[in-house]
C-alpha positions in Angstrom: 65.9 49.6 140.4 69.5 50.0 140.5 71.7 47.9 142.7 72.6 50.9 144.8 69.0 51.8 145.3 68.1 48.2 146.4 71.1 48.1 148.8 70.0 51.4 150.4 66.3 50.1 150.7 67.6 46.9 152.4 69.6 49.0 154.9 66.6 51.2 155.5 64.4 48.1 156.1 67.0 46.9 158.8 67.1 50.3 160.5 63.3 50.6 160.6 62.6 47.0 161.6 65.1 47.3 164.5 63.1 50.3 165.9 59.8 48.9 165.1 59.1 52.1 163.0 57.0 52.6 159.9 57.9 54.8 156.9 55.6 57.1 154.9 56.5 58.8 151.7 55.2 62.1 150.1 56.2 62.4 146.5 55.7 65.0 143.9 58.5 65.0 141.2 59.3 61.3 141.8 55.7 60.1 141.2 56.0 57.3 143.7 59.4 56.0 142.8 60.6 56.0 146.4 57.6 54.0 147.4 58.1 51.6 144.6 61.7 51.0 145.5 60.8 50.4 149.2 58.0 48.0 148.3 60.0 46.1 145.7 61.5 44.4 148.8 59.6 41.4 150.1 58.3 42.0 153.6 58.3 45.7 153.2 54.7 45.8 154.8 56.6 45.3 158.1 58.2 48.8 157.8 56.6 50.7 155.0 53.2 52.2 155.9 52.1 54.1 152.9 53.0 56.5 150.2 51.4 59.5 148.9 51.9 60.6 145.4 50.9 64.4 145.5 51.8 65.6 142.2 49.3 68.5 142.0 49.1 71.3 144.5 45.5 70.3 145.3 46.7 66.8 146.2 49.4 68.3 148.5 46.6 70.2 150.3 43.8 67.5 150.3 46.0 64.4 151.2 48.8 66.0 153.3 47.3 69.1 154.7 49.8 71.5 153.2 48.4 75.1 153.5 47.5 76.3 150.1 48.8 79.8 151.2 52.3 78.2 151.6 52.1 76.8 148.1 50.8 80.3 146.7 53.6 82.4 148.6 56.7 80.0 148.1 55.7 77.7 145.3 55.3 73.9 145.4 59.0 73.5 145.0 60.1 75.1 148.3 61.6 74.3 151.7 58.3 75.1 153.5 56.2 72.9 151.2 58.7 70.0 151.5 58.6 70.3 155.3 54.8 70.5 155.3 54.6 67.4 153.1 56.9 65.4 155.3 55.0 66.4 158.5 51.6 65.7 156.7 52.8 62.2 155.6 53.8 61.2 159.0 50.7 62.6 160.6 48.3 61.1 158.1 49.9 57.7 158.1 50.7 57.5 161.7 54.2 56.6 161.0 57.4 57.5 162.8 59.4 58.4 159.7 58.6 60.4 156.7 60.3 61.6 153.4 58.9 64.1 151.1 60.3 65.3 147.7 59.2 68.2 145.5 61.2 69.4 142.6 61.7 70.2 139.0 62.6 67.0 137.1 62.5 68.7 133.6 63.1 69.0 130.9 60.4 71.9 131.2 59.2 73.7 134.2 62.5 75.3 135.3 63.1 79.0 136.1 66.0 81.2 137.0 65.5 80.7 140.8 64.4 77.0 140.5 66.3 75.5 137.5 65.6 71.9 136.2 67.2 69.5 138.7 66.2 71.5 141.8 64.7 69.3 144.5 63.5 70.1 148.1 63.6 67.2 150.5 61.7 67.1 153.9 62.4 64.5 156.4 60.6 63.7 159.6 62.3 61.1 161.9 60.8 60.5 165.4 59.3 63.9 165.6 62.4 65.8 164.3 61.7 67.8 161.1 64.6 68.7 158.7 64.9 69.8 155.1 67.4 70.4 152.4 67.8 71.1 148.8 69.8 69.5 146.0 70.4 70.1 142.3 70.9 67.1 140.1 72.2 67.1 136.7 70.9 65.0 133.7 67.6 64.3 132.0 64.2 63.7 133.7 65.0 60.0 134.5 68.5 60.9 135.9 67.0 63.7 138.1 64.3 61.3 139.5 66.7 58.5 140.0 69.1 60.7 141.8 66.3 62.1 144.1 65.3 58.6 145.0 68.8 57.6 145.8 69.5 60.8 147.9 66.2 60.4 149.8 67.1 56.9 150.9 70.8 57.8 151.6 69.8 60.7 153.8 67.0 58.8 155.7 69.7 56.2 156.7 72.0 59.1 157.9 69.3 60.6 160.0 68.4 57.1 161.5 72.1 56.6 162.3 
């Protein structure tokens, strides 16, 4: 884990602990890297509830309650699916904060409308659901690392 990622996790831990809130993650393209970064900190069980690695469409539906019709209509890498993933993570984990990521890490899998590096983020903080998309450059590892860092940074902004 990079020093930046560690520092972001430490700040996130402080924010969540101050509120007595728990975090849940729902990850597709990062395969659990956000959860791993969070739980790398000692004492994370006081603010990290659980992580869902929902790489397949079936996992998104079974574990998070994402409507398969949303995936069929919009694709797994879409705003509505990211939002549904974040909502499902919070609901199933009984947490107050959730983050979801779904994207194309590459080097394969991209398309004209969803090129490699496209990532949708869903955030739910104390009942408020938001979403955004980003496009990251680099190889698979770079896209995944940038996704983790952006997710943590944006969570901190939403908690501020």
